[in-house]
C-alpha positions in Angstrom: 127.8 52.9 94.6 126.0 50.4 96.7 122.4 51.5 96.4 121.1 49.1 99.1 123.4 50.7 101.7 122.5 54.3 101.2 120.8 55.9 104.2 118.4 57.8 102.0 119.2 57.3 98.4 117.1 60.1 96.7 115.9 58.1 93.7 115.3 54.8 95.4 113.6 56.5 98.3 111.5 58.9 96.2 110.6 56.3 93.7 108.0 55.2 96.3 107.5 58.5 98.1 106.4 60.2 94.8 103.4 57.7 94.8 101.9 59.4 97.9 101.2 62.6 96.0 98.5 61.4 93.5 95.9 63.8 94.8 92.7 65.7 94.3 90.7 65.4 91.0 87.5 67.2 90.3 85.5 65.0 88.0 82.8 65.3 85.3 79.8 63.0 85.0 80.5 59.9 83.0 79.6 60.6 79.3 79.8 58.5 76.2 83.5 59.1 75.7 85.2 57.8 78.9 88.7 58.6 77.4 87.8 62.3 77.3 86.4 62.2 80.9 89.6 60.5 82.2 91.8 63.0 80.5 89.7 65.8 82.1 90.2 64.2 85.5 94.0 63.8 85.0 94.4 67.3 83.6 92.7 68.7 86.7 94.9 66.7 89.1 98.1 68.6 88.6 96.4 71.9 89.5 94.2 70.6 92.4 97.0 68.5 94.1 99.0 71.7 94.7 96.2 73.9 96.0 94.5 71.9 98.7 95.3 71.7 102.4 94.9 68.2 103.8 95.9 65.8 106.6 95.7 62.1 106.0 96.8 58.6 107.1 97.5 56.0 104.5 98.8 52.4 104.2 101.5 51.7 101.7 102.2 48.2 100.6 104.9 46.9 98.3 105.5 43.2 98.0 105.1 41.7 101.5 106.0 44.9 103.3 103.3 47.2 104.6 103.7 50.6 106.3 101.4 53.2 107.7 102.2 56.9 107.3 100.8 60.3 107.9 100.9 62.9 105.2 100.3 66.7 105.8 100.1 69.1 102.8 99.9 72.9 102.9 99.5 75.4 100.1 99.7 79.2 100.6 101.5 82.2 99.3 104.8 80.4 100.0 103.9 77.6 97.7 103.7 73.9 98.6 105.0 72.4 101.8 104.6 68.8 103.0 105.5 66.6 105.9 105.4 62.8 105.9 105.8 60.7 109.1 106.1 56.9 109.4 103.7 55.5 112.0 104.9 51.9 111.8 108.3 50.3 111.3 111.5 52.3 111.3 111.0 55.9 112.4 111.4 58.4 109.7 110.2 61.9 108.6 110.3 63.7 105.3 109.9 67.4 105.0 109.5 69.0 101.5 109.3 72.6 100.4 110.0 74.3 97.1 113.7 74.4 97.7 114.7 71.1 99.3 113.7 67.6 100.5 114.9 66.6 104.0 114.9 63.0 105.1 115.2 62.4 108.9 116.1 58.9 110.1 116.3 58.6 114.0 117.3 55.0 114.0 120.4 55.8 111.9 120.8 59.2 113.5 121.1 60.7 110.0 119.6 63.5 108.0 119.8 63.9 104.3 119.0 67.1 102.5 118.4 67.0 98.8 117.7 69.7 96.3 114.0 70.0 95.8 112.4 68.4 92.8 108.7 69.4 93.0 107.9 68.2 89.5 109.2 64.7 90.3 106.3 63.8 92.5 103.8 61.7 90.6 100.9 64.1 90.9 103.0 66.8 89.4 104.6 64.5 86.9 101.4 64.0 84.9 101.6 66.6 82.2 98.9 69.0 81.3 97.5 68.6 78.8 97.6 64.8 79.2 97.6 64.5 75.4 101.4 64.8 75.6 101.6 61.2 76.8 98.4 59.9 75.2 100.6 58.1 72.6 101.9 55.8 75.2 99.0 55.3 77.6 95.2 54.7 77.4 93.0 56.5 79.9 89.5 55.4 81.0 87.0 55.6 83.8 86.4 52.0 84.9 83.4 52.6 87.2 82.7 53.3 90.9 83.7 51.7 94.2 83.7 52.4 97.9 86.9 53.0 99.9 87.2 54.0 103.6 83.4 54.4 103.6 83.6 56.9 100.7 82.1 56.5 97.2 84.9 56.8 94.6 85.5 56.9 90.9 88.0 54.4 89.4 90.3 55.7 86.7 92.6 53.4 84.7 95.9 54.4 83.1 97.0 51.5 80.9 100.4 51.5 79.0 100.4 50.7 75.3 103.6 48.7 75.5 105.4 46.6 78.0 108.1 49.2 78.8 105.8 50.9 81.4 103.6 50.1 84.3 99.9 50.8 84.5 98.0 52.6 87.3 94.5 52.4 88.8 93.2 55.3 90.9 90.2 55.6 93.2 89.1 59.2 93.5 86.8 60.3 96.3 83.5 61.7 95.0 83.0 64.2 97.9 86.5 65.6 98.4 88.0 64.9 94.9 91.1 63.4 96.6 92.8 60.1 95.8 91.8 57.5 98.4 93.5 54.5 96.8 96.0 53.8 94.0 97.7 50.7 92.6 100.7 50.4 90.4 100.2 47.3 88.1 102.6 45.2 86.2 102.1 43.8 82.7 99.8 41.0 83.9 97.6 43.5 85.8 98.9 42.4 89.2 99.3 45.3 91.7 103.0 45.6 92.7 102.4 48.6 94.9 99.3 49.9 96.7 98.4 53.0 98.6 95.2 53.2 100.6 94.1 56.2 102.7 92.2 55.2 105.8 91.7 58.8 107.0 91.8 62.0 104.8 90.6 65.5 105.8 90.6 68.6 103.7 91.1 71.7 105.8 90.8 75.5 105.1 94.3 75.9 106.7 97.2 73.9 108.0 99.2 75.2 110.9 102.9 75.7 110.3 103.5 73.7 113.5 102.2 70.6 111.8 105.0 70.9 109.2 107.8 71.0 111.7 109.7 67.7 112.3 109.3 66.1 115.7 113.0 65.5 115.8 115.5 68.3 115.4 118.4 66.1 114.2 120.8 68.5 115.9 123.2 65.7 116.9 122.7 63.6 113.8 125.1 63.2 110.9 123.9 65.5 108.1 124.3 64.7 104.4 123.7 67.9 102.4 123.9 67.5 98.7 122.2 70.7 97.7 125.5 72.5 97.1 127.2 69.4 95.7 125.1 69.0 92.5 126.4 70.4 89.2 124.3 70.5 86.1 126.1 69.1 83.0 126.1 70.9 79.7 126.5 68.8 76.6 130.1 69.1 75.4 130.4 65.9 73.4 132.3 64.0 76.2 129.5 62.9 78.5 127.6 59.7 79.2 124.3 59.1 77.5 121.7 56.4 76.9 122.0 55.1 73.3 118.7 53.1 73.2 115.5 54.2 74.8 111.9 53.0 74.7 109.7 55.2 72.5 108.6 58.4 74.2 111.4 58.6 76.7 113.8 61.5 76.6 116.4 63.1 79.0 115.1 65.6 81.4 118.1 66.1 83.7 121.9 65.5 83.6 124.1 66.4 86.6 127.0 65.4 88.8 126.4 64.8 92.5 128.4 63.6 95.5 126.6 60.7 97.1 128.7 60.7 100.3 131.5 62.7 101.9 134.8 62.0 100.2 133.4 60.0 97.4 133.9 60.7 93.7 131.1 62.5 92.0 128.4 60.3 90.4 127.0 61.2 87.1 123.2 61.2 87.2 120.7 61.3 84.3 116.9 61.2 84.4 114.8 59.9 81.5 111.1 60.2 81.4 108.1 59.7 79.1 106.2 62.4 81.0 104.9 59.8 83.6 107.3 57.0 84.1 110.8 58.0 85.2 114.2 56.2 85.2 117.3 57.5 86.9 120.8 56.4 85.6 123.9 56.6 87.8 127.4 56.3 86.4 130.2 55.8 89.0 133.9 55.3 88.6 135.1 52.1 90.4 138.6 50.7 90.9 137.9 47.2 89.7 135.0 45.1 88.4 132.9 43.9 91.3 133.0 40.2 91.7 129.4 40.0 92.9 127.6 42.8 91.0 123.9 42.1 91.5 122.6 43.1 88.1 118.9 42.9 88.7 116.8 43.7 91.8 113.3 44.7 92.7 111.6 46.4 95.7 107.8 46.6 95.1 107.4 48.4 91.8 111.0 49.8 91.8 113.3 47.8 89.5 117.1 48.2 89.4 119.7 46.9 86.9 123.4 47.4 87.1 126.3 46.7 84.7 130.0 47.1 84.7 131.5 49.1 81.7 135.1 50.1 81.2 135.9 51.0 84.8 132.4 52.3 85.6 129.3 50.9 87.3 126.2 51.9 85.5 122.9 51.6 87.4 119.4 52.3 86.2 116.5 52.5 88.7 112.9 53.4 88.2 109.3 52.5 88.8 109.2 50.6 85.4 109.4 47.0 84.3 112.7 45.2 84.6 113.2 45.0 80.9 113.1 48.8 80.8 116.0 49.4 83.2 117.9 46.6 81.7 117.6 48.1 78.2 118.6 51.5 79.4 121.5 50.5 81.7 123.0 48.2 79.0 123.0 50.9 76.3 124.8 53.6 78.3 127.8 54.9 76.3 130.3 57.7 76.6 130.7 60.1 73.7 134.2 60.8 72.7 
């Protein structure tokens, strides 16, 4: 599996898409215990991010690359629906509902449909109550700032070890929506940044705004919704033997990455906030130029060859985390 060549690899692509959904926090006044206040903010986020209608434009930066995108979110009796459209760079659209995620790439004339993972987006990833991950992160309100002309609170999420990244959030005081966020490495340097330049909360969102501008009728479609099979533990499956404290397996499945290819075993490990995907793929021979480590913004990848298989770990975590996980994958016999 050549991750860099996939048109819309779900985990590489969504590893940065999920960052766009850190949204909407009602906040208390700062009291003496900022840890409690921060927990209240984060506990409120999971609920509020699902229930607001909004239309916004944001800038996304990772490394030296910068993109501008529009995000439209609707919540009604049908649940959550979203549409994201790139305004700079390569044309692309992403449509998400409760059932599936559709990626449209006009420049490649390709469409990829994935089974929906509503809980994978970062706003929904944060557990409620936040105490479930409090053993691995510290939470605090760092002060106030001004973003896009709006007063905002600053909230810090700082990991307690070097197997996770930290986050800093700017929350609009008037609308209670996120106006800026940064993913920070161990030195505190921002490796990814999201900055809203326009953000409007609306009583309703028209269904027309959620329809893609491009039908994709003549494009090549890659539909994996019917090609994913959950794996039940039988004593003969792949697993990660060594994990950082707090990480556990949340998913295990087989999926076809492209037409005619052998199924790829896919595992997801999470601590409740950070998430790492592991792919195990049968290959004919050991690749001569297997690039073990790579990084795009805050997304780190590490690949190893093991007994006729390529094992790849990818996630928005430090390089040492994906290296530890990929290198410890074994198969139970």
